[in-house]
C-alpha beads as a LAMMPS data file, in Angstrom:
LAMMPS data file: protein, C-alpha beads

366 atoms
365 bonds

1 atom types
1 bond types

-500.0 500.0 xlo xhi
-500.0 500.0 ylo yhi
-500.0 500.0 zlo zhi

Masses

1 110.0

Atoms # bond

1 1 1 110.371 7.337 -369.921
2 1 1 110.256 10.948 -368.820
3 1 1 113.049 13.012 -369.198
4 1 1 114.022 17.010 -367.947
5 1 1 115.213 17.547 -371.215
6 1 1 111.697 17.084 -372.579
7 1 1 110.205 19.683 -370.530
8 1 1 112.807 22.137 -371.186
9 1 1 112.740 21.935 -374.495
10 1 1 108.515 21.770 -374.551
11 1 1 108.812 25.027 -372.433
12 1 1 111.253 26.976 -375.065
13 1 1 108.829 26.141 -377.343
14 1 1 105.636 27.229 -376.083
15 1 1 106.603 30.383 -374.256
16 1 1 110.007 31.431 -376.456
17 1 1 108.849 30.235 -379.869
18 1 1 105.001 30.650 -379.898
19 1 1 104.944 33.023 -376.707
20 1 1 101.388 31.107 -376.152
21 1 1 99.537 33.602 -374.099
22 1 1 96.236 32.580 -371.704
23 1 1 93.092 31.376 -373.260
24 1 1 94.652 30.859 -376.702
25 1 1 94.580 27.700 -378.533
26 1 1 97.287 25.635 -379.884
27 1 1 97.567 22.641 -382.269
28 1 1 99.941 19.936 -381.614
29 1 1 101.235 17.716 -384.334
30 1 1 103.038 14.886 -382.963
31 1 1 104.715 12.407 -386.058
32 1 1 106.342 9.556 -384.712
33 1 1 107.226 10.922 -381.716
34 1 1 107.174 9.680 -377.638
35 1 1 104.011 9.965 -376.355
36 1 1 105.734 11.513 -373.443
37 1 1 106.888 14.001 -375.315
38 1 1 103.399 14.881 -376.501
39 1 1 102.232 15.444 -373.068
40 1 1 104.728 17.900 -372.069
41 1 1 104.013 19.932 -374.586
42 1 1 100.392 19.756 -373.696
43 1 1 101.364 20.295 -369.630
44 1 1 103.791 23.254 -371.103
45 1 1 100.351 24.746 -373.050
46 1 1 98.630 24.570 -369.942
47 1 1 101.201 25.996 -367.511
48 1 1 100.951 29.180 -369.332
49 1 1 96.905 29.202 -369.059
50 1 1 96.455 28.009 -373.215
51 1 1 94.073 25.495 -374.755
52 1 1 96.247 22.257 -375.878
53 1 1 95.147 20.137 -378.815
54 1 1 96.883 16.845 -379.721
55 1 1 96.900 14.910 -383.045
56 1 1 99.338 11.809 -383.348
57 1 1 100.616 10.705 -386.757
58 1 1 102.411 7.731 -388.308
59 1 1 104.459 7.509 -391.298
60 1 1 103.675 3.855 -392.432
61 1 1 99.802 5.341 -391.768
62 1 1 100.543 8.656 -394.059
63 1 1 101.974 6.324 -396.847
64 1 1 98.839 3.811 -396.611
65 1 1 96.674 7.190 -397.203
66 1 1 98.844 8.625 -399.747
67 1 1 99.443 5.549 -402.247
68 1 1 95.830 5.677 -403.405
69 1 1 95.068 9.263 -402.386
70 1 1 91.787 10.288 -404.537
71 1 1 90.516 14.214 -404.930
72 1 1 87.169 13.179 -403.252
73 1 1 89.308 11.699 -399.927
74 1 1 92.002 14.558 -400.042
75 1 1 88.868 17.527 -400.392
76 1 1 87.109 16.340 -397.453
77 1 1 90.297 15.648 -395.619
78 1 1 91.312 19.442 -396.468
79 1 1 87.768 20.506 -395.585
80 1 1 88.301 19.365 -392.046
81 1 1 91.685 20.162 -391.463
82 1 1 90.925 23.789 -392.217
83 1 1 88.022 24.153 -390.320
84 1 1 90.093 22.872 -387.430
85 1 1 93.349 24.937 -388.140
86 1 1 90.862 28.083 -388.012
87 1 1 90.474 27.580 -384.551
88 1 1 93.869 27.404 -383.470
89 1 1 95.736 30.619 -382.759
90 1 1 99.290 28.368 -382.644
91 1 1 100.620 25.291 -383.453
92 1 1 103.546 23.284 -382.742
93 1 1 104.948 20.215 -385.174
94 1 1 106.973 17.669 -384.151
95 1 1 108.184 15.486 -386.557
96 1 1 109.992 12.276 -385.873
97 1 1 110.740 9.534 -388.762
98 1 1 111.191 5.792 -388.561
99 1 1 112.282 5.836 -391.952
100 1 1 113.358 9.053 -393.746
101 1 1 112.151 7.646 -396.907
102 1 1 109.044 6.231 -395.825
103 1 1 107.568 8.120 -398.912
104 1 1 109.882 7.381 -401.668
105 1 1 107.580 4.923 -403.513
106 1 1 104.328 7.178 -403.680
107 1 1 104.374 8.230 -406.935
108 1 1 105.264 11.655 -407.575
109 1 1 101.405 12.665 -409.051
110 1 1 99.941 11.931 -405.780
111 1 1 102.844 13.622 -403.929
112 1 1 101.657 16.840 -405.981
113 1 1 98.324 16.028 -406.108
114 1 1 98.514 16.081 -401.672
115 1 1 100.796 19.399 -401.668
116 1 1 98.192 20.767 -404.181
117 1 1 95.082 20.133 -401.975
118 1 1 96.386 20.430 -398.832
119 1 1 97.904 24.167 -399.858
120 1 1 95.106 26.197 -398.159
121 1 1 95.314 24.148 -394.470
122 1 1 99.487 25.045 -394.891
123 1 1 98.802 28.776 -395.497
124 1 1 96.102 29.272 -392.604
125 1 1 98.988 27.759 -390.446
126 1 1 101.637 29.692 -392.087
127 1 1 100.248 33.272 -392.302
128 1 1 97.190 32.690 -389.460
129 1 1 98.683 31.279 -386.345
130 1 1 101.999 31.257 -384.108
131 1 1 103.962 28.097 -385.638
132 1 1 107.020 26.495 -384.549
133 1 1 108.296 23.389 -386.505
134 1 1 110.998 20.425 -385.501
135 1 1 112.131 17.360 -385.940
136 1 1 112.538 14.725 -383.038
137 1 1 115.597 12.757 -382.812
138 1 1 115.421 8.988 -384.085
139 1 1 117.581 6.424 -384.630
140 1 1 117.111 6.790 -388.351
141 1 1 118.156 10.405 -388.244
142 1 1 121.232 9.476 -386.032
143 1 1 121.928 7.078 -389.063
144 1 1 122.215 9.993 -391.767
145 1 1 124.205 11.936 -389.314
146 1 1 126.443 9.119 -389.171
147 1 1 126.443 9.278 -385.124
148 1 1 124.821 6.944 -382.727
149 1 1 121.597 7.277 -381.258
150 1 1 122.837 8.732 -377.872
151 1 1 125.293 11.113 -379.012
152 1 1 122.997 12.168 -381.802
153 1 1 119.790 12.531 -379.042
154 1 1 122.637 15.010 -376.519
155 1 1 123.480 16.997 -379.789
156 1 1 119.671 17.530 -380.773
157 1 1 119.177 18.595 -377.244
158 1 1 122.186 20.717 -377.003
159 1 1 121.418 22.556 -380.739
160 1 1 117.345 22.538 -379.972
161 1 1 117.809 24.482 -376.631
162 1 1 120.189 27.272 -377.835
163 1 1 119.630 30.841 -376.269
164 1 1 118.414 32.049 -379.482
165 1 1 118.409 35.557 -377.565
166 1 1 122.371 35.971 -378.130
167 1 1 122.075 35.962 -381.891
168 1 1 119.724 38.796 -381.858
169 1 1 121.977 41.794 -382.337
170 1 1 124.347 40.228 -384.836
171 1 1 120.955 38.695 -386.916
172 1 1 119.576 42.537 -386.635
173 1 1 122.527 44.283 -388.083
174 1 1 122.454 41.028 -390.801
175 1 1 118.860 41.937 -391.629
176 1 1 119.412 45.746 -391.996
177 1 1 122.681 45.302 -394.171
178 1 1 120.700 42.873 -396.585
179 1 1 117.697 45.237 -396.845
180 1 1 120.432 47.630 -398.328
181 1 1 121.670 45.847 -400.437
182 1 1 121.292 45.369 -404.272
183 1 1 123.583 43.069 -405.887
184 1 1 124.902 39.934 -404.124
185 1 1 127.468 37.573 -405.544
186 1 1 128.656 34.381 -404.590
187 1 1 132.121 32.411 -405.817
188 1 1 132.971 28.902 -404.585
189 1 1 134.281 25.632 -406.193
190 1 1 131.285 25.131 -409.318
191 1 1 129.745 28.442 -408.243
192 1 1 129.786 32.176 -409.554
193 1 1 126.254 33.385 -409.058
194 1 1 125.148 36.706 -409.193
195 1 1 121.857 38.271 -408.385
196 1 1 120.186 41.620 -406.834
197 1 1 117.957 41.270 -403.549
198 1 1 117.363 45.309 -403.938
199 1 1 113.940 46.325 -402.131
200 1 1 113.072 43.015 -400.873
201 1 1 112.841 42.432 -397.171
202 1 1 115.336 40.498 -395.235
203 1 1 113.645 38.222 -392.171
204 1 1 115.213 36.900 -388.824
205 1 1 114.746 33.360 -388.010
206 1 1 115.708 33.406 -384.098
207 1 1 113.961 30.095 -382.691
208 1 1 110.364 31.410 -383.755
209 1 1 109.639 29.392 -386.591
210 1 1 111.879 26.435 -386.825
211 1 1 114.060 24.704 -384.151
212 1 1 117.180 24.596 -384.667
213 1 1 117.655 28.319 -385.922
214 1 1 119.915 30.886 -387.009
215 1 1 119.192 32.133 -390.726
216 1 1 118.411 35.452 -392.313
217 1 1 116.635 34.879 -395.214
218 1 1 115.224 37.248 -398.314
219 1 1 114.335 36.752 -402.051
220 1 1 116.289 37.658 -405.166
221 1 1 114.877 39.560 -407.308
222 1 1 112.934 37.008 -409.641
223 1 1 114.448 37.265 -412.912
224 1 1 117.752 38.663 -412.055
225 1 1 119.827 35.385 -411.379
226 1 1 122.441 34.529 -413.617
227 1 1 125.744 31.899 -413.337
228 1 1 125.674 28.952 -411.742
229 1 1 125.459 27.115 -408.239
230 1 1 127.100 23.799 -407.355
231 1 1 125.363 22.632 -403.885
232 1 1 127.931 20.849 -401.690
233 1 1 125.553 19.384 -399.282
234 1 1 123.392 16.283 -400.001
235 1 1 119.751 16.548 -400.156
236 1 1 116.571 14.952 -399.672
237 1 1 113.325 15.813 -401.109
238 1 1 110.081 14.235 -401.506
239 1 1 112.079 11.297 -400.161
240 1 1 114.622 11.068 -402.643
241 1 1 118.692 11.598 -402.369
242 1 1 119.750 14.646 -404.001
243 1 1 123.740 14.297 -404.457
244 1 1 125.792 17.055 -406.400
245 1 1 122.842 19.342 -407.583
246 1 1 124.387 21.781 -410.100
247 1 1 122.024 24.342 -411.442
248 1 1 122.600 27.211 -414.344
249 1 1 120.620 30.334 -414.706
250 1 1 119.766 32.822 -417.539
251 1 1 117.501 35.554 -416.574
252 1 1 116.688 33.863 -413.094
253 1 1 115.142 30.871 -414.876
254 1 1 116.877 27.214 -413.908
255 1 1 117.933 26.453 -417.615
256 1 1 120.450 23.252 -417.076
257 1 1 120.101 21.100 -413.656
258 1 1 122.330 17.887 -412.993
259 1 1 122.795 15.944 -409.872
260 1 1 123.062 12.127 -409.403
261 1 1 119.516 12.104 -410.089
262 1 1 118.919 14.292 -413.200
263 1 1 115.850 13.006 -413.869
264 1 1 113.956 13.413 -410.968
265 1 1 115.771 16.616 -409.927
266 1 1 114.339 18.126 -413.698
267 1 1 110.780 16.614 -413.089
268 1 1 110.526 18.178 -409.959
269 1 1 111.687 21.488 -411.298
270 1 1 109.148 21.172 -414.148
271 1 1 105.875 21.062 -411.326
272 1 1 105.204 24.326 -412.228
273 1 1 106.214 27.504 -413.807
274 1 1 107.645 28.706 -410.713
275 1 1 109.977 25.950 -409.903
276 1 1 112.675 26.886 -411.778
277 1 1 112.726 30.301 -410.653
278 1 1 114.263 31.205 -406.844
279 1 1 111.990 32.025 -403.863
280 1 1 114.737 32.192 -401.112
281 1 1 117.999 33.209 -400.521
282 1 1 119.740 32.887 -396.881
283 1 1 122.539 32.803 -394.855
284 1 1 122.739 30.302 -392.128
285 1 1 124.843 30.621 -388.870
286 1 1 123.823 28.335 -386.266
287 1 1 127.005 28.147 -384.010
288 1 1 126.286 24.241 -382.863
289 1 1 125.334 22.580 -386.106
290 1 1 128.606 21.917 -388.817
291 1 1 127.839 19.047 -390.676
292 1 1 125.034 17.919 -393.083
293 1 1 122.655 15.133 -391.985
294 1 1 120.716 15.251 -395.099
295 1 1 117.685 17.144 -392.884
296 1 1 116.615 20.283 -393.603
297 1 1 115.502 22.047 -390.887
298 1 1 119.097 21.279 -389.323
299 1 1 121.507 21.619 -392.599
300 1 1 120.133 24.866 -394.044
301 1 1 121.178 26.386 -390.651
302 1 1 124.545 24.748 -390.866
303 1 1 127.410 27.459 -389.612
304 1 1 129.166 29.075 -392.373
305 1 1 126.427 28.169 -394.874
306 1 1 123.784 29.551 -397.345
307 1 1 120.621 28.479 -399.153
308 1 1 119.266 29.157 -402.380
309 1 1 115.744 27.869 -402.709
310 1 1 113.900 26.612 -406.230
311 1 1 110.271 27.573 -405.897
312 1 1 107.594 29.188 -403.385
313 1 1 108.426 32.773 -402.035
314 1 1 107.665 33.325 -398.646
315 1 1 105.264 36.048 -398.242
316 1 1 107.073 37.900 -395.651
317 1 1 110.180 38.293 -398.570
318 1 1 108.143 38.339 -401.473
319 1 1 109.543 38.188 -404.838
320 1 1 106.479 37.376 -406.613
321 1 1 107.903 33.300 -407.424
322 1 1 104.900 31.478 -406.618
323 1 1 105.298 27.457 -406.925
324 1 1 104.294 23.982 -404.824
325 1 1 107.938 23.365 -404.540
326 1 1 109.594 25.074 -401.879
327 1 1 113.590 23.117 -402.323
328 1 1 115.875 24.475 -399.939
329 1 1 119.366 23.355 -401.441
330 1 1 122.935 24.478 -399.203
331 1 1 125.833 25.184 -399.876
332 1 1 128.882 24.963 -396.719
333 1 1 131.529 27.710 -397.493
334 1 1 133.760 26.964 -394.445
335 1 1 137.786 26.043 -395.719
336 1 1 136.334 22.232 -394.513
337 1 1 133.757 22.578 -397.678
338 1 1 136.161 24.104 -400.319
339 1 1 135.276 27.850 -398.670
340 1 1 133.913 30.575 -401.173
341 1 1 132.835 34.021 -400.711
342 1 1 129.814 36.167 -400.492
343 1 1 129.955 40.018 -402.248
344 1 1 127.085 42.634 -401.013
345 1 1 127.664 45.217 -404.013
346 1 1 131.281 44.530 -404.368
347 1 1 131.940 44.729 -400.794
348 1 1 133.293 40.868 -399.431
349 1 1 131.031 40.261 -396.390
350 1 1 131.373 36.816 -395.744
351 1 1 134.761 34.680 -396.740
352 1 1 135.516 31.126 -395.912
353 1 1 131.972 30.830 -393.837
354 1 1 132.895 33.937 -391.505
355 1 1 131.298 37.335 -391.516
356 1 1 133.981 40.025 -391.702
357 1 1 132.218 43.150 -390.607
358 1 1 132.316 43.704 -386.841
359 1 1 128.701 43.901 -386.404
360 1 1 127.962 40.524 -387.568
361 1 1 131.049 38.675 -386.168
362 1 1 129.162 37.754 -382.882
363 1 1 127.305 35.271 -385.843
364 1 1 130.710 33.504 -386.414
365 1 1 130.784 30.103 -384.728
366 1 1 134.103 30.519 -382.983

Bonds

1 1 1 2
2 1 2 3
3 1 3 4
4 1 4 5
5 1 5 6
6 1 6 7
7 1 7 8
8 1 8 9
9 1 9 10
10 1 10 11
11 1 11 12
12 1 12 13
13 1 13 14
14 1 14 15
15 1 15 16
16 1 16 17
17 1 17 18
18 1 18 19
19 1 19 20
20 1 20 21
21 1 21 22
22 1 22 23
23 1 23 24
24 1 24 25
25 1 25 26
26 1 26 27
27 1 27 28
28 1 28 29
29 1 29 30
30 1 30 31
31 1 31 32
32 1 32 33
33 1 33 34
34 1 34 35
35 1 35 36
36 1 36 37
37 1 37 38
38 1 38 39
39 1 39 40
40 1 40 41
41 1 41 42
42 1 42 43
43 1 43 44
44 1 44 45
45 1 45 46
46 1 46 47
47 1 47 48
48 1 48 49
49 1 49 50
50 1 50 51
51 1 51 52
52 1 52 53
53 1 53 54
54 1 54 55
55 1 55 56
56 1 56 57
57 1 57 58
58 1 58 59
59 1 59 60
60 1 60 61
61 1 61 62
62 1 62 63
63 1 63 64
64 1 64 65
65 1 65 66
66 1 66 67
67 1 67 68
68 1 68 69
69 1 69 70
70 1 70 71
71 1 71 72
72 1 72 73
73 1 73 74
74 1 74 75
75 1 75 76
76 1 76 77
77 1 77 78
78 1 78 79
79 1 79 80
80 1 80 81
81 1 81 82
82 1 82 83
83 1 83 84
84 1 84 85
85 1 85 86
86 1 86 87
87 1 87 88
88 1 88 89
89 1 89 90
90 1 90 91
91 1 91 92
92 1 92 93
93 1 93 94
94 1 94 95
95 1 95 96
96 1 96 97
97 1 97 98
98 1 98 99
99 1 99 100
100 1 100 101
101 1 101 102
102 1 102 103
103 1 103 104
104 1 104 105
105 1 105 106
106 1 106 107
107 1 107 108
108 1 108 109
109 1 109 110
110 1 110 111
111 1 111 112
112 1 112 113
113 1 113 114
114 1 114 115
115 1 115 116
116 1 116 117
117 1 117 118
118 1 118 119
119 1 119 120
120 1 120 121
121 1 121 122
122 1 122 123
123 1 123 124
124 1 124 125
125 1 125 126
126 1 126 127
127 1 127 128
128 1 128 129
129 1 129 130
130 1 130 131
131 1 131 132
132 1 132 133
133 1 133 134
134 1 134 135
135 1 135 136
136 1 136 137
137 1 137 138
138 1 138 139
139 1 139 140
140 1 140 141
141 1 141 142
142 1 142 143
143 1 143 144
144 1 144 145
145 1 145 146
146 1 146 147
147 1 147 148
148 1 148 149
149 1 149 150
150 1 150 151
151 1 151 152
152 1 152 153
153 1 153 154
154 1 154 155
155 1 155 156
156 1 156 157
157 1 157 158
158 1 158 159
159 1 159 160
160 1 160 161
161 1 161 162
162 1 162 163
163 1 163 164
164 1 164 165
165 1 165 166
166 1 166 167
167 1 167 168
168 1 168 169
169 1 169 170
170 1 170 171
171 1 171 172
172 1 172 173
173 1 173 174
174 1 174 175
175 1 175 176
176 1 176 177
177 1 177 178
178 1 178 179
179 1 179 180
180 1 180 181
181 1 181 182
182 1 182 183
183 1 183 184
184 1 184 185
185 1 185 186
186 1 186 187
187 1 187 188
188 1 188 189
189 1 189 190
190 1 190 191
191 1 191 192
192 1 192 193
193 1 193 194
194 1 194 195
195 1 195 196
196 1 196 197
197 1 197 198
198 1 198 199
199 1 199 200
200 1 200 201
201 1 201 202
202 1 202 203
203 1 203 204
204 1 204 205
205 1 205 206
206 1 206 207
207 1 207 208
208 1 208 209
209 1 209 210
210 1 210 211
211 1 211 212
212 1 212 213
213 1 213 214
214 1 214 215
215 1 215 216
216 1 216 217
217 1 217 218
218 1 218 219
219 1 219 220
220 1 220 221
221 1 221 222
222 1 222 223
223 1 223 224
224 1 224 225
225 1 225 226
226 1 226 227
227 1 227 228
228 1 228 229
229 1 229 230
230 1 230 231
231 1 231 232
232 1 232 233
233 1 233 234
234 1 234 235
235 1 235 236
236 1 236 237
237 1 237 238
238 1 238 239
239 1 239 240
240 1 240 241
241 1 241 242
242 1 242 243
243 1 243 244
244 1 244 245
245 1 245 246
246 1 246 247
247 1 247 248
248 1 248 249
249 1 249 250
250 1 250 251
251 1 251 252
252 1 252 253
253 1 253 254
254 1 254 255
255 1 255 256
256 1 256 257
257 1 257 258
258 1 258 259
259 1 259 260
260 1 260 261
261 1 261 262
262 1 262 263
263 1 263 264
264 1 264 265
265 1 265 266
266 1 266 267
267 1 267 268
268 1 268 269
269 1 269 270
270 1 270 271
271 1 271 272
272 1 272 273
273 1 273 274
274 1 274 275
275 1 275 276
276 1 276 277
277 1 277 278
278 1 278 279
279 1 279 280
280 1 280 281
281 1 281 282
282 1 282 283
283 1 283 284
284 1 284 285
285 1 285 286
286 1 286 287
287 1 287 288
288 1 288 289
289 1 289 290
290 1 290 291
291 1 291 292
292 1 292 293
293 1 293 294
294 1 294 295
295 1 295 296
296 1 296 297
297 1 297 298
298 1 298 299
299 1 299 300
300 1 300 301
301 1 301 302
302 1 302 303
303 1 303 304
304 1 304 305
305 1 305 306
306 1 306 307
307 1 307 308
308 1 308 309
309 1 309 310
310 1 310 311
311 1 311 312
312 1 312 313
313 1 313 314
314 1 314 315
315 1 315 316
316 1 316 317
317 1 317 318
318 1 318 319
319 1 319 320
320 1 320 321
321 1 321 322
322 1 322 323
323 1 323 324
324 1 324 325
325 1 325 326
326 1 326 327
327 1 327 328
328 1 328 329
329 1 329 330
330 1 330 331
331 1 331 332
332 1 332 333
333 1 333 334
334 1 334 335
335 1 335 336
336 1 336 337
337 1 337 338
338 1 338 339
339 1 339 340
340 1 340 341
341 1 341 342
342 1 342 343
343 1 343 344
344 1 344 345
345 1 345 346
346 1 346 347
347 1 347 348
348 1 348 349
349 1 349 350
350 1 350 351
351 1 351 352
352 1 352 353
353 1 353 354
354 1 354 355
355 1 355 356
356 1 356 357
357 1 357 358
358 1 358 359
359 1 359 360
360 1 360 361
361 1 361 362
362 1 362 363
363 1 363 364
364 1 364 365
365 1 365 366
């Protein structure tokens, strides 16, 4: 099956997202996606004079490897993958999934071991290559979104080929406002949260890291978070579905955490010393994404949402927190989700999911 939407998406990823140049190397990692899409990415890379490499993965094979993963096996695998990543200028990962909970029965200690051993490969990719990561629309994703396969595919290509250039002026204004802000307060149902973002950079995500995109993120000063937050978007982390996550903070640390899976939630937050501190605070505003679909790449960009992330901080908006966990938890503040307010230094910036300052209104969905 050849679909012109494949070529359009491939061109956007290669020319806009990673801005591949002549003679640059790019690794394309394809997880359970049609070979035609992988081929479209190879063609798009060649068209700009790039040098494409491709690796194809399948989730059921990865599960079989992960179930009995040993330190020796992972050390060898990480060494090989790191050597390859060091030869790459750019990286595209496209991740499909026939079953989003394929890894649900891999023991948590194996997942933690894999995360630890593969850390150097991930660091090389994130810090040293021009990268973009996105999902692929599968029936299992359509099912999570409560949509038919065809309607979901249409939605996916519509969202993923958005002209991100149009969001740039509003995103730049939001970045500069966040960088001038000290105190943030977030209010909403079950939520009254206070923290500082003073002197921490804000980063624009406009289609060059993840697709779909549409967020500006920073991080709270690590020990400044106080109060409580209730997330109204369901979350899947390490193959487990979490609903109704509520966190309480003292001096930056999660001192109480509850959800439908309270025991598992706390086990993840006990992974290491940094997992109970927050590594990212972000405002999401993709004008074509409205409903949660238990897929974080979409859910963290929902129009009128924010996310608050236990675990590792990003180096370009760094509060010093280090952890193997980076768990984006999302709340929507549009009226149909209970509303809410965000204040910067006492000034109401966003009410019921809509930005109020004139220079930010172009980021609103309507």
